[in-house]
C-alpha positions in Angstrom: 17.8 14.4 -7.6 16.7 11.3 -5.5 15.1 8.3 -7.1 11.4 8.2 -6.4 10.2 4.9 -5.0 6.8 3.3 -4.3 6.1 3.6 -0.6 4.3 0.6 0.9 2.6 1.1 4.3 0.2 -1.1 6.3 -0.2 -3.0 9.5 2.1 -5.8 10.5 1.3 -9.0 8.6 -0.5 -7.3 5.7 2.0 -8.4 3.1 4.1 -5.2 2.7 7.5 -6.9 2.3 6.1 -9.7 0.1 4.5 -7.0 -2.2 7.8 -5.0 -2.2 9.6 -8.2 -3.3 7.1 -8.8 -6.0 7.3 -5.2 -7.3 11.1 -5.4 -7.2 11.1 -8.7 -9.1 12.6 -10.7 -6.3 11.8 -14.3 -5.5 12.4 -16.3 -2.3 11.3 -16.0 1.3 10.8 -12.7 3.0 11.2 -11.8 6.6 9.9 -9.1 8.9 11.6 -5.7 8.6 12.5 -3.6 11.6 13.5 -0.5 9.7 12.5 1.2 6.4 13.9 -0.9 3.6 14.8 1.0 0.4 14.5 -1.5 -2.5 15.2 -0.8 -6.1 11.7 0.4 -6.8 10.1 0.4 -3.3 10.2 1.8 0.2 8.9 -0.8 2.6 7.7 0.8 5.9 7.5 -1.5 8.9 4.1 -1.9 10.4 5.2 -0.6 13.8 5.7 2.8 12.2 1.9 2.9 11.4 0.9 1.3 14.7 2.7 3.9 16.8 1.1 7.3 16.2 4.3 9.2 17.2 6.0 7.5 14.2 3.5 8.9 11.6 5.6 12.0 11.1 8.5 9.7 10.0 6.2 8.0 7.4 5.1 11.4 6.1 8.7 12.7 5.9 9.9 9.5 4.1 7.1 10.0 1.6 9.2 12.9 0.1 11.1 10.1 -1.7 8.0 8.4 -3.0 6.3 8.5 -6.4 3.2 6.7 -5.1 2.0 5.4 -1.7 0.3 2.0 -1.4 -1.9 1.7 1.7 -2.5 -1.9 2.5 -5.3 -3.6 4.4 -5.5 -7.4 4.9 -8.8 -8.9 4.0 -8.3 -11.7 6.5 -7.7 -9.4 9.4 -10.3 -6.8 10.3 -8.3 -4.3 12.4 -8.3 -0.6 12.1 -4.9 0.7 11.3 -5.1 4.1 9.7 -6.2 7.3 11.4 -9.0 9.2 9.7 -7.8 11.1 6.6 -4.2 9.8 6.8 -4.0 9.4 3.0 -4.5 13.2 2.7 -1.0 13.8 4.3 0.7 12.7 1.1 1.3 14.8 -2.0 1.6 11.8 -4.4 -1.1 9.4 -5.6 -2.3 7.1 -2.8 -3.7 3.7 -3.9 -5.6 1.5 -1.6 -4.6 -2.2 -1.8 -6.6 -5.1 -0.3 -4.2 -8.0 0.3 -5.3 -11.6 0.8 -8.1 -11.1 -1.7 -10.4 -14.1 -1.8 -9.4 -15.4 1.7 -12.4 -13.8 3.5 -14.5 -12.1 0.8 -17.1 -11.3 3.5 -14.6 -8.7 4.9 -14.3 -6.8 1.6 -16.8 -4.1 2.5 -15.0 -3.5 5.8 -11.7 -3.2 4.0 -13.1 -0.7 1.6 -14.7 1.4 4.4 -11.3 1.4 6.3 -9.5 2.7 3.2 -12.2 5.4 2.5 -12.1 6.5 6.1 -8.3 6.9 5.7 -8.9 9.2 2.8 -8.6 6.9 -0.3 -10.9 8.3 -2.9 -10.3 5.8 -5.7 -11.6 2.2 -5.9 -9.3 -0.3 -4.2 -7.1 -2.9 -5.9 -7.4 -6.5 -4.8 -4.3 -8.7 -4.8 -3.4 -12.1 -3.5 0.3 -12.6 -2.9 0.1 -16.3 -2.6 -1.1 -16.9 -6.1 0.1 -13.5 -7.5 -3.3 -12.4 -8.7 -3.6 -8.6 -9.2 0.1 -7.9 -9.0 0.6 -7.4 -12.7 -2.5 -5.1 -12.8 -1.1 -3.1 -9.9 2.2 -2.7 -11.7 0.4 -1.5 -14.8 -1.6 1.1 -12.8 1.7 2.3 -11.1 3.3 2.7 -14.6 0.3 4.5 -16.0 -0.2 6.9 -13.1 2.4 9.7 -13.1 3.5 10.8 -9.7 1.9 14.1 -8.5 -1.3 13.5 -10.5 -4.2 12.4 -8.3 -6.0 9.2 -9.4 -9.6 9.8 -10.4 -12.2 7.2 -9.5 -12.6 6.2 -13.2 -8.9 5.4 -13.6 -8.8 2.3 -11.4 -11.2 -0.6 -11.5 -11.8 -3.4 -9.0 -9.2 -6.0 -9.8 
């Protein structure tokens, strides 16, 4: 049986690789990825896979190796990245993550609407990779949410 990993998807520059490094317990600089990167605990999907609709089937197929899917949006960049209902394509818990939390708080409502439109039904988790706020809470949520069991709105608070 294959090891299940946490799949991280989002547009380019949203912090996917930095978040993957944080979840995997790695320090040091990160660089852009051209291909899917299988880490110890994560599956880092390049932003180009999401930005090219013909690649969506590859994301969905790779999710067969996932225990959870994290869908990222960057609070400092208001661009629509996910097709409507995209989160519903996955058979594992899908968690909405707003990165860069605190950089542009006026964009928070837009980020939440973007994730809801994509099919996220639970509240979003706010993290900031530069000062590492919210990462420990995210790890706790991932540990406490068994794969295959949908998250209910009461199970995740705004971090």
